Residue, then its C-alpha position, 0 to 999 in steps of 0.5 A: m206949868r202946863p197951859a190948858t184952856a177950859q176945854q183941854a183941862a176938861t178933857h184931861l180931868d174928865r170934867e165939863p168945861g163949865t166945871i173947870r171955869q167954875w173952879a177957876r173962878r171959885y178958887q182963883a186958879r192961875v191964869l197964864g194968858r189968853a189964846s184967842r178968846e179963851v182963857v189959858y189956865d195952869l193945868a197943874d193948878l186945876a189938877t190940884i184943885e180937882g184932887c183936893i175936891w176928890r179927896g174931900d180936902p179943903v182947897p188951898a186959898t192961893a195958887e202958891d199954896r197949891d204949888e206947895l201942897r203939890n210939892q209936899l204930896g210929891r215928896t211923900a209919894a217919892 
């Protein structure tokens, strides 16, 4: 798990922070905690959500399902 605020994730994924927060709310992205007043998300989970949206695939319903998808994609890429 790679922790990232919405701003950090937005920079990494080349999106707006509001888009990241919207995805986090819509798809129940994994929350790792808080840094001051900002929510800290799992960047890998957000990147998986972004990848599904980009490819036009359905976004898995849970963070655990997205973990499994990431593992499957990693195995097929290797």
